[in-house]
Structure formats: C-alpha cells, structure tokens
PADO-965825 format. One record per residue (C-alpha): residue number from 1; residue in three letters; z, y, x. Coordinates in nm, 4 decimals. Each point is the difference from the previous one (the first is absolute). Layout:
+------+------+----------+----------+----------+
! resi ! resn !       c3 !       c2 !       c1 !
+------+------+----------+----------+----------+
!  NUM !  ALA !        Z !        Y !        X !
...
+------+------+----------+----------+----------+
This chain:
+------+------+----------+----------+----------+
! resi ! resn !       c3 !       c2 !       c1 !
+------+------+----------+----------+----------+
!    1 !  MET !   1.5676 !  -4.4601 !  -1.4521 !
!    2 !  ARG !  -0.3545 !   0.1175 !  -0.0319 !
!    3 !  SER !  -0.2186 !   0.0325 !   0.3066 !
!    4 !  VAL !  -0.1766 !   0.3356 !   0.0809 !
!    5 !  ALA !  -0.3190 !  -0.1556 !  -0.0713 !
!    6 !  ASP !   0.1022 !  -0.0847 !  -0.3321 !
!    7 !  LEU !   0.1154 !   0.3461 !  -0.0966 !
!    8 !  ALA !  -0.3262 !   0.1183 !   0.1340 !
!    9 !  GLN !  -0.2125 !  -0.2284 !  -0.2126 !
!   10 !  THR !   0.2278 !   0.1051 !  -0.3109 !
!   11 !  ALA !  -0.0759 !   0.3884 !   0.0439 !
!   12 !  ALA !  -0.3536 !  -0.0676 !   0.0701 !
!   13 !  ALA !  -0.0148 !  -0.2116 !  -0.3505 !
!   14 !  ALA !   0.1828 !   0.2966 !  -0.1544 !
!   15 !  ASN !  -0.2524 !   0.2500 !   0.1064 !
!   16 !  ARG !  -0.2713 !  -0.2340 !  -0.1423 !
!   17 !  ALA !   0.1552 !   0.0046 !  -0.3429 !
!   18 !  PRO !  -0.1885 !   0.1818 !  -0.2687 !
!   19 !  GLY !   0.3125 !   0.2157 !  -0.0274 !
!   20 !  ASN !  -0.0117 !   0.1519 !   0.3339 !
!   21 !  LEU !  -0.3733 !   0.0624 !  -0.0169 !
!   22 !  GLY !   0.0824 !   0.3630 !  -0.0963 !
!   23 !  ALA !   0.2566 !   0.0456 !   0.2604 !
!   24 !  ALA !  -0.2553 !  -0.1256 !   0.2682 !
!   25 !  LEU !  -0.2552 !   0.2674 !  -0.1126 !
!   26 !  TRP !   0.2374 !   0.2930 !   0.0364 !
!   27 !  PRO !  -0.0915 !   0.0920 !   0.3574 !
!   28 !  LEU !  -0.3617 !  -0.0022 !  -0.0944 !
!   29 !  PRO !  -0.0033 !   0.3600 !  -0.1524 !
!   30 !  PRO !   0.1635 !   0.1553 !   0.2962 !
!   31 !  LEU !  -0.2247 !  -0.2129 !   0.2328 !
!   32 !  LEU !  -0.3048 !   0.1305 !  -0.1865 !
!   33 !  ILE !   0.1054 !   0.3642 !   0.0127 !
!   34 !  MET !   0.0725 !  -0.0149 !   0.3544 !
!   35 !  ALA !  -0.3411 !  -0.1419 !   0.0812 !
!   36 !  ALA !  -0.1737 !   0.2595 !  -0.2125 !
!   37 !  VAL !   0.1814 !   0.3177 !   0.1442 !
!   38 !  PHE !   0.1011 !  -0.1297 !   0.3629 !
!   39 !  PHE !  -0.1959 !  -0.2981 !   0.1378 !
!   40 !  TYR !  -0.3428 !   0.0644 !  -0.1137 !
!   41 !  PRO !  -0.0009 !   0.3685 !   0.1192 !
!   42 !  LEU !   0.1282 !  -0.1464 !   0.3517 !
!   43 !  SER !  -0.2773 !  -0.2684 !  -0.0183 !
!   44 !  LEU !  -0.2781 !   0.2613 !  -0.0265 !
!   45 !  ILE !   0.1393 !   0.1969 !   0.2932 !
!   46 !  ALA !  -0.0066 !  -0.3351 !   0.2094 !
!   47 !  HIS !  -0.3405 !  -0.0769 !  -0.1420 !
!   48 !  GLN !  -0.1450 !   0.3590 !   0.0870 !
!   49 !  ALA !   0.1717 !  -0.0342 !   0.3686 !
!   50 !  LEU !  -0.1481 !  -0.3427 !   0.0478 !
!   51 !  HIS !  -0.3397 !   0.0350 !  -0.1508 !
!   52 !  GLY !  -0.0811 !   0.3438 !  -0.0099 !
!   53 !  ASP !  -0.2230 !   0.1311 !  -0.2983 !
!   54 !  ILE !  -0.2315 !  -0.3131 !  -0.0266 !
!   55 !  GLY !   0.0267 !  -0.1738 !   0.3453 !
!   56 !  PRO !   0.1166 !  -0.3509 !   0.0560 !
!   57 !  LEU !   0.3439 !  -0.0802 !   0.1523 !
!   58 !  THR !   0.0610 !   0.1853 !   0.3218 !
!   59 !  PHE !   0.2813 !   0.1303 !   0.2192 !
!   60 !  HIS !  -0.2355 !   0.2806 !   0.1216 !
!   61 !  TYR !   0.1756 !   0.2682 !  -0.1787 !
!   62 !  PHE !   0.3534 !  -0.0976 !   0.1505 !
!   63 !  LYS !  -0.1450 !   0.0043 !   0.3436 !
!   64 !  THR !  -0.1649 !   0.3360 !  -0.0784 !
!   65 !  VAL !   0.3430 !   0.1287 !  -0.1033 !
!   66 !  PHE !   0.1962 !  -0.1411 !   0.2675 !
!   67 !  GLY !  -0.2318 !   0.1724 !   0.2483 !
!   68 !  MET !   0.0697 !   0.3504 !  -0.1548 !
!   69 !  ALA !   0.2163 !   0.2172 !   0.2280 !
!   70 !  MET !   0.1064 !   0.1893 !  -0.3378 !
!   71 !  PHE !   0.1227 !  -0.3360 !  -0.1260 !
!   72 !  HIS !   0.1891 !  -0.0693 !   0.3211 !
!   73 !  ALA !   0.1548 !   0.3522 !  -0.0314 !
!   74 !  ALA !   0.0773 !  -0.0327 !  -0.3770 !
!   75 !  LEU !   0.1784 !  -0.3678 !   0.0724 !
!   76 !  LEU !   0.1931 !   0.1788 !   0.2800 !
!   77 !  HIS !   0.1189 !   0.2834 !  -0.2281 !
!   78 !  THR !   0.0836 !  -0.2184 !  -0.2931 !
!   79 !  ILE !   0.2066 !  -0.2372 !   0.2361 !
!   80 !  GLU !   0.1641 !   0.2946 !   0.1649 !
!   81 !  ILE !   0.0866 !   0.1990 !  -0.3221 !
!   82 !  ALA !   0.1255 !  -0.2822 !  -0.1527 !
!   83 !  VAL !   0.2296 !  -0.1338 !   0.2467 !
!   84 !  ALA !   0.1458 !   0.3471 !   0.0722 !
!   85 !  ALA !   0.0395 !   0.0839 !  -0.3707 !
!   86 !  SER !   0.1709 !  -0.3467 !  -0.0429 !
!   87 !  ALA !   0.2349 !   0.0385 !   0.3140 !
!   88 !  GLY !   0.0758 !   0.3653 !  -0.1505 !
!   89 !  CYS !   0.0853 !  -0.1413 !  -0.3595 !
!   90 !  ILE !   0.2246 !  -0.2717 !   0.1621 !
!   91 !  VAL !   0.2064 !   0.2264 !   0.1958 !
!   92 !  LEU !   0.0202 !   0.2995 !  -0.2705 !
!   93 !  GLY !   0.0583 !  -0.2689 !  -0.2896 !
!   94 !  PHE !   0.2791 !  -0.1500 !   0.2185 !
!   95 !  VAL !   0.1803 !   0.3020 !   0.0770 !
!   96 !  LEU !  -0.0222 !   0.1478 !  -0.3846 !
!   97 !  ALA !   0.0938 !  -0.3348 !  -0.1103 !
!   98 !  LEU !   0.3143 !   0.0075 !   0.2322 !
!   99 !  ILE !   0.0888 !   0.3549 !  -0.1269 !
!  100 !  ILE !  -0.0318 !  -0.0895 !  -0.3511 !
!  101 !  ALA !   0.1780 !  -0.3337 !  -0.0021 !
!  102 !  PHE !   0.2919 !   0.0706 !   0.2325 !
!  103 !  VAL !   0.0440 !   0.3758 !   0.0297 !
!  104 !  PRO !   0.1532 !   0.0860 !  -0.3313 !
!  105 !  PHE !  -0.1095 !   0.3428 !  -0.1134 !
!  106 !  PRO !  -0.0464 !   0.1666 !  -0.3493 !
!  107 !  GLY !  -0.3576 !  -0.0749 !  -0.1292 !
!  108 !  ALA !  -0.0832 !  -0.2891 !   0.2206 !
!  109 !  ARG !  -0.1161 !  -0.1920 !  -0.2999 !
!  110 !  THR !  -0.2253 !   0.2859 !  -0.1157 !
!  111 !  LEU !  -0.1457 !   0.0519 !   0.3518 !
!  112 !  SER !  -0.0692 !  -0.3750 !  -0.0030 !
!  113 !  ARG !  -0.1924 !   0.0129 !  -0.3420 !
!  114 !  LEU !  -0.1712 !   0.3090 !   0.1186 !
!  115 !  ILE !  -0.1390 !  -0.1821 !   0.2900 !
!  116 !  ASP !  -0.0935 !  -0.2870 !  -0.2026 !
!  117 !  THR !  -0.2198 !   0.2398 !  -0.1955 !
!  118 !  MET !  -0.2522 !   0.0231 !   0.2857 !
!  119 !  ILE !  -0.0989 !  -0.3727 !  -0.0834 !
!  120 !  ALA !  -0.1416 !   0.1317 !  -0.3295 !
!  121 !  LEU !  -0.1841 !   0.3086 !   0.1400 !
!  122 !  PRO !  -0.3553 !  -0.0366 !   0.0918 !
!  123 !  THR !  -0.0566 !   0.0104 !   0.3813 !
!  124 !  PHE !  -0.2437 !   0.3052 !  -0.0128 !
!  125 !  LEU !   0.2726 !   0.2112 !  -0.1745 !
!  126 !  VAL !   0.2000 !  -0.0281 !   0.3052 !
!  127 !  ALA !  -0.2926 !   0.0905 !   0.2174 !
!  128 !  LEU !  -0.0958 !   0.2908 !  -0.2341 !
!  129 !  ALA !   0.3900 !   0.1185 !   0.0335 !
!  130 !  PHE !  -0.0207 !  -0.0262 !   0.3783 !
!  131 !  THR !  -0.2920 !   0.2220 !   0.0065 !
!  132 !  PHE !   0.1446 !   0.2575 !  -0.2041 !
!  133 !  ILE !   0.3180 !   0.0009 !   0.2223 !
!  134 !  TYR !  -0.1501 !  -0.0759 !   0.3582 !
!  135 !  GLY !  -0.3778 !   0.0902 !  -0.0464 !
!  136 !  SER !  -0.1490 !   0.2813 !   0.1785 !
!  137 !  ALA !   0.0498 !   0.2309 !  -0.3007 !
!  138 !  GLY !   0.3110 !  -0.1898 !  -0.1064 !
!  139 !  VAL !   0.3548 !   0.1535 !  -0.0556 !
!  140 !  PHE !   0.1359 !  -0.0979 !   0.3309 !
!  141 !  ASN !  -0.2781 !   0.1600 !   0.2152 !
!  142 !  VAL !  -0.0451 !   0.3087 !  -0.2225 !
!  143 !  SER !   0.3772 !   0.0535 !   0.0327 !
!  144 !  LEU !  -0.0038 !  -0.0346 !   0.3808 !
!  145 !  MET !  -0.3138 !   0.1941 !   0.0560 !
!  146 !  GLU !   0.1713 !   0.3038 !  -0.2323 !
!  147 !  LEU !   0.3293 !  -0.0482 !   0.1959 !
!  148 !  LEU !  -0.1207 !  -0.0132 !   0.3391 !
!  149 !  GLY !  -0.3136 !   0.2294 !  -0.0323 !
!  150 !  LEU !  -0.2392 !  -0.2811 !   0.1066 !
!  151 !  GLN !  -0.3834 !  -0.0140 !  -0.0777 !
!  152 !  SER !  -0.0439 !  -0.3770 !  -0.0094 !
!  153 !  PRO !   0.1992 !  -0.2782 !  -0.1626 !
!  154 !  PRO !   0.2539 !  -0.1118 !   0.2486 !
!  155 !  VAL !   0.0459 !  -0.3478 !  -0.1640 !
!  156 !  ASP !  -0.3294 !  -0.2155 !  -0.0044 !
!  157 !  PHE !   0.1530 !  -0.3734 !   0.0304 !
!  158 !  LEU !  -0.1128 !  -0.0637 !  -0.3844 !
!  159 !  TYR !  -0.3812 !  -0.0327 !   0.0918 !
!  160 !  SER !   0.0775 !  -0.2783 !   0.2579 !
!  161 !  PRO !   0.1182 !  -0.3607 !   0.0024 !
!  162 !  TRP !   0.3706 !   0.1240 !  -0.0105 !
!  163 !  GLY !  -0.0515 !   0.1677 !  -0.3424 !
!  164 !  VAL !  -0.1337 !  -0.3224 !  -0.1348 !
!  165 !  ILE !   0.2872 !  -0.1834 !   0.1541 !
!  166 !  LEU !   0.2448 !   0.2400 !  -0.1135 !
!  167 !  ALA !  -0.1416 !  -0.0135 !  -0.3766 !
!  168 !  GLU !  -0.0089 !  -0.3655 !   0.0215 !
!  169 !  ILE !   0.3754 !  -0.0073 !   0.1115 !
!  170 !  THR !   0.0785 !   0.2089 !  -0.2965 !
!  171 !  VAL !  -0.1683 !  -0.2210 !  -0.2641 !
!  172 !  TYR !   0.0922 !  -0.3485 !   0.1138 !
!  173 !  THR !   0.3612 !   0.0378 !   0.1373 !
!  174 !  PRO !   0.1430 !  -0.0908 !  -0.3365 !
!  175 !  PHE !  -0.1763 !  -0.3371 !   0.0452 !
!  176 !  VAL !   0.2434 !  -0.0593 !   0.2866 !
!  177 !  MET !   0.3085 !   0.1698 !  -0.1677 !
!  178 !  ARG !   0.0010 !  -0.1746 !  -0.3268 !
!  179 !  PRO !   0.0200 !  -0.3733 !   0.1657 !
!  180 !  LEU !   0.2488 !   0.1524 !   0.2670 !
!  181 !  LEU !   0.2434 !   0.1437 !  -0.2648 !
!  182 !  ALA !   0.0012 !  -0.3458 !  -0.1916 !
!  183 !  ALA !   0.0537 !  -0.1884 !   0.3254 !
!  184 !  PHE !   0.2965 !   0.2548 !   0.0813 !
!  185 !  SER !   0.1712 !  -0.0627 !  -0.3640 !
!  186 !  LEU !   0.0431 !  -0.3461 !   0.1245 !
!  187 !  ILE !   0.2005 !   0.0684 !   0.3246 !
!  188 !  ASP !   0.3751 !  -0.0616 !  -0.0649 !
!  189 !  PRO !   0.1776 !   0.3200 !   0.0477 !
!  190 !  ALA !   0.2833 !  -0.1639 !   0.1581 !
!  191 !  GLN !  -0.2049 !  -0.1122 !   0.2975 !
!  192 !  ILE !  -0.0406 !   0.3700 !   0.0810 !
!  193 !  GLU !   0.3418 !   0.0900 !  -0.0813 !
!  194 !  VAL !   0.1600 !  -0.2743 !   0.2270 !
!  195 !  ALA !  -0.2688 !   0.0943 !   0.2660 !
!  196 !  SER !   0.0950 !   0.3688 !   0.0045 !
!  197 !  SER !   0.3825 !  -0.0948 !  -0.0077 !
!  198 !  LEU !  -0.0701 !  -0.1783 !   0.3091 !
!  199 !  GLY !  -0.1349 !   0.3078 !   0.1823 !
!  200 !  ALA !  -0.3749 !  -0.0678 !  -0.0573 !
!  201 !  ARG !  -0.2006 !   0.3284 !   0.0128 !
!  202 !  PRO !  -0.2736 !   0.0509 !  -0.2606 !
!  203 !  LEU !  -0.2805 !  -0.0513 !   0.2208 !
!  204 !  ARG !   0.1504 !  -0.3815 !   0.0777 !
!  205 !  ILE !   0.0618 !  -0.0607 !  -0.3504 !
!  206 !  ILE !  -0.3717 !   0.0955 !  -0.0817 !
!  207 !  ARG !  -0.1030 !  -0.2160 !   0.2930 !
!  208 !  GLN !   0.2080 !  -0.3027 !  -0.0529 !
!  209 !  ILE !   0.0784 !  -0.0174 !  -0.3744 !
!  210 !  ILE !  -0.2668 !   0.2074 !  -0.2253 !
!  211 !  LEU !  -0.3190 !  -0.0323 !   0.1934 !
!  212 !  PRO !   0.0151 !  -0.3997 !   0.0293 !
!  213 !  ALA !   0.0502 !   0.0020 !  -0.3832 !
!  214 !  ALA !  -0.2605 !   0.2642 !  -0.0725 !
!  215 !  LEU !  -0.2620 !  -0.1493 !   0.2502 !
!  216 !  PRO !  -0.2112 !  -0.2097 !  -0.2469 !
!  217 !  ALA !  -0.0014 !   0.2852 !  -0.2552 !
!  218 !  LEU !  -0.1058 !   0.2492 !   0.2705 !
!  219 !  LEU !  -0.2825 !  -0.2209 !   0.1532 !
!  220 !  ALA !  -0.1053 !  -0.0898 !  -0.3488 !
!  221 !  GLY !  -0.0323 !   0.3667 !  -0.0895 !
!  222 !  GLY !  -0.1565 !   0.0832 !   0.3167 !
!  223 !  SER !  -0.2824 !  -0.2613 !  -0.0432 !
!  224 !  LEU !  -0.0472 !   0.1304 !  -0.3544 !
!  225 !  CYS !  -0.0330 !   0.3520 !   0.1400 !
!  226 !  LEU !  -0.2518 !  -0.1301 !   0.2585 !
!  227 !  LEU !  -0.2130 !  -0.1693 !  -0.2555 !
!  228 !  LEU !  -0.0091 !   0.3309 !  -0.2076 !
!  229 !  THR !  -0.0692 !   0.2302 !   0.2575 !
!  230 !  VAL !  -0.2973 !  -0.1981 !   0.1380 !
!  231 !  ASN !  -0.1604 !   0.0559 !  -0.3297 !
!  232 !  GLU !   0.0955 !   0.3427 !  -0.0717 !
!  233 !  PHE !  -0.2814 !   0.2322 !  -0.1110 !
!  234 !  GLY !   0.1039 !   0.2769 !  -0.2038 !
!  235 !  ILE !   0.2283 !   0.1694 !   0.2739 !
!  236 !  VAL !  -0.2729 !  -0.0364 !   0.2738 !
!  237 !  LEU !  -0.2637 !   0.1339 !  -0.2285 !
!  238 !  PHE !   0.1987 !   0.3139 !  -0.1107 !
!  239 !  ILE !   0.1466 !   0.1065 !   0.3284 !
!  240 !  GLY !  -0.3517 !  -0.0272 !   0.1457 !
!  241 !  ALA !   0.1507 !  -0.0376 !   0.3646 !
!  242 !  LYS !  -0.2297 !   0.0785 !   0.2433 !
!  243 !  GLY !  -0.1623 !  -0.2906 !   0.1678 !
!  244 !  VAL !   0.2034 !  -0.2468 !  -0.1901 !
!  245 !  ILE !  -0.2082 !  -0.2669 !  -0.1671 !
!  246 !  THR !   0.1782 !  -0.3275 !  -0.1150 !
!  247 !  LEU !  -0.1574 !  -0.3216 !  -0.1463 !
!  248 !  PRO !   0.0330 !   0.1109 !  -0.3762 !
!  249 !  LEU !  -0.1391 !   0.3525 !   0.0630 !
!  250 !  MET !  -0.2912 !  -0.1605 !   0.2041 !
!  251 !  VAL !  -0.0809 !  -0.2273 !  -0.2993 !
!  252 !  TYR !   0.0211 !   0.3159 !  -0.2434 !
!  253 !  ASP !  -0.2282 !   0.2092 !   0.2640 !
!  254 !  LYS !  -0.2730 !  -0.2873 !   0.0387 !
!  255 !  ALA !  -0.0197 !  -0.1084 !  -0.3836 !
!  256 !  ILE !   0.0562 !   0.3179 !  -0.1733 !
!  257 !  GLN !  -0.1164 !   0.2772 !   0.2145 !
!  258 !  GLU !  -0.2669 !  -0.1765 !   0.1953 !
!  259 !  PHE !  -0.1138 !  -0.2565 !  -0.2767 !
!  260 !  ASP !   0.0172 !  -0.2858 !   0.2934 !
!  261 !  TYR !   0.1527 !  -0.2441 !  -0.2350 !
!  262 !  THR !  -0.0635 !  -0.2948 !   0.2277 !
!  263 !  THR !   0.1774 !   0.1379 !   0.2763 !
!  264 !  GLY !   0.2580 !   0.1189 !  -0.2168 !
!  265 !  CYS !   0.0710 !  -0.3209 !  -0.1523 !
!  266 !  THR !   0.0137 !  -0.1684 !   0.3344 !
!  267 !  ILE !   0.2622 !   0.2266 !   0.1328 !
!  268 !  ALA !   0.2009 !  -0.0400 !  -0.3316 !
!  269 !  VAL !  -0.0138 !  -0.3805 !   0.0546 !
!  270 !  VAL !   0.1544 !   0.0725 !   0.3599 !
!  271 !  ASN !   0.2683 !   0.2235 !  -0.1403 !
!  272 !  ILE !   0.0827 !  -0.2907 !  -0.2927 !
!  273 !  VAL !   0.0200 !  -0.2443 !   0.2850 !
!  274 !  LEU !   0.2331 !   0.2109 !   0.1974 !
!  275 !  SER !   0.2018 !   0.0612 !  -0.3426 !
!  276 !  LEU !   0.0264 !  -0.3587 !  -0.0526 !
!  277 !  LEU !   0.1416 !  -0.0690 !   0.3581 !
!  278 !  LEU !   0.2686 !   0.2493 !  -0.0535 !
!  279 !  TYR !   0.0989 !  -0.1332 !  -0.3318 !
!  280 !  SER !  -0.0002 !  -0.3252 !   0.1476 !
!  281 !  LEU !   0.2637 !   0.1566 !   0.2525 !
!  282 !  TYR !   0.1855 !   0.1601 !  -0.2653 !
!  283 !  ARG !   0.0515 !  -0.3442 !  -0.1937 !
!  284 !  PHE !   0.1113 !  -0.1703 !   0.3304 !
!  285 !  VAL !   0.2562 !   0.2620 !   0.0730 !
!  286 !  LEU !   0.1198 !  -0.0458 !  -0.3557 !
!  287 !  ALA !   0.0208 !  -0.3764 !   0.0331 !
!  288 !  TYR !   0.1279 !  -0.0198 !   0.3705 !
!  289 !  PHE !   0.3010 !   0.2382 !  -0.0715 !
!  290 !  GLY !   0.1028 !  -0.1586 !  -0.3193 !
!  291 !  GLY !  -0.2153 !   0.1605 !  -0.2402 !
!  292 !  LYS !  -0.0295 !  -0.3232 !  -0.2057 !
!  293 !  ARG !   0.3666 !  -0.0381 !  -0.0264 !
!  294 !  ALA !   0.0336 !   0.3409 !  -0.1379 !
!  295 !  GLY !  -0.2838 !  -0.0407 !  -0.2441 !
!  296 !  LEU !  -0.2338 !   0.2074 !   0.1945 !
!  297 !  GLY !  -0.2378 !  -0.2668 !   0.1493 !
+------+------+----------+----------+----------+
C-alpha cells in the first residue's frame, strides 16, 4: 500500500504537468477581480487611516478617534442596537418558525415565502414604510389623533433607538427563520408524537426535543443577524432617530458631510475589525455546533 507521502508526491507531480497548467490558473481571474474591487479599496482606507494625506505611518488618528466622546457613543449605540435587534430576531424567528413548522394551518407555506421576501428588499424600504405607518404624520398617528381628538402624535417611538431596533428585527428575522425551518424539517415527527402520547406538554417538548435540535441553527442565525445589524446603515439613516449615531453613520458623517476623510477612514477600519471579529464568531458557532458536518462550515 502506498504511503501518504507517495500520494502527496504523485499529486504534486500531476499539478506540475503541462496539461494541468490551465486548471492551476483558474483561480487567478476571481482573485484578480477580488483584489481590484475589494482588497484594493480596503487598502486605500487602511492607508488613509495610518498615514493621513501625506504623512508617515502613525497611530495618531486612531488615538484621536478613540478619544472622541462621539465615537464612544457611536460604538455603544452600535453594539446596543445590534445586540437588541439580534435578540429580537432570535425570539421572533424561533416563534414564527415553530408556528409554521409544527402548527398546521392554511397558507403556512405562503406565509413562509412572504416572510422570506424581506431578505430581497432593501433595508431602507422597510424604514420608509415604518415612517409612513408610525411616523409623526404616519397613518397610525393621524388615525389616533382624529379618533381621540389629540393635537400631537401619541406614538413617537420611531425616532428613537427602539424604532431602529424594530425595523432591523423586521428586516433580519428571516435570516433566523430560514435555518430554523431547515433544522425543524430534520426532526423525526415520531419523537414529538411519542413525547405527546406520554403526556409531555408543548413547552416541555419544545424545551427537550425541538430546542436542542435547533440550537445550532438558532445560534448561527443569531450570529449572522449580529454581524448584519452592526453594519446596518440604511435603516439608521432613513429613520433619523434623534441622538442615535452608529459607526457606519459616523463614517458617512465624517467622510461625506464633513469631508474629513482621514477620520472617516479610521472609524471605518475600526468598524471593519469589529465586523471581522463578529464574522469569526459566526464561523466558530457554525463549526462548534456541527456546521461542518452539515456542509455549512
């Protein structure tokens, strides 16, 4: 029997053969495209943050940004909104997936597809729709003012962090629901039937049978929502919540509105590092809970 070293040498020789040269070059076009449209712009952002306009390598701009009270507030708002929205997506997505998967009712599949369409919509459309419904001059407030004879809008949560959180939950809940529905489809219905016949109540069945089987998908979907909400820009911008500045919005303010490109790029680098850390968490959750065996890792 040939050793592993012999097999490795044979494979290396095959790769060096002239006939395999074309196969070896196949990865180059996508790598060049990625370098042109992704890595090169990122390198420009990092260079601006580390050098400024014409200066030498320095971390002065990072020290300046880290000392800004506005940056501290933006970082805190970003994390708070992302965590709250992700938690809401997990809870709402789990409940909706449970109902669709285990509570038979007419139109369940249609409802599932309707919720899935939220993935395809731009996030700012949801924020715009919320403004038409819950805004100061929205349908809900105008109706209540006419019905109750009020002079000012009674509902004003939209222009606060709660309005941003609610809009993000609306947009990103399908990212939790979809993997949950896939996980629920793998649960043997006989397990639930046996547990029910033995007198187990629905909450106990959920806690002891459904939740353990769905936990990897639940955590993976929640981690993905956390990554997406940290980088959310359109919802925060369109809702215009008072006093709510997040890192993406601060990058926009500094670079586009104030023309302070160095500060904007420095904040962008911090946001990128935070996103990469969260992405690493997402990959870790997938791998740790069996994502590799499911073909997800």
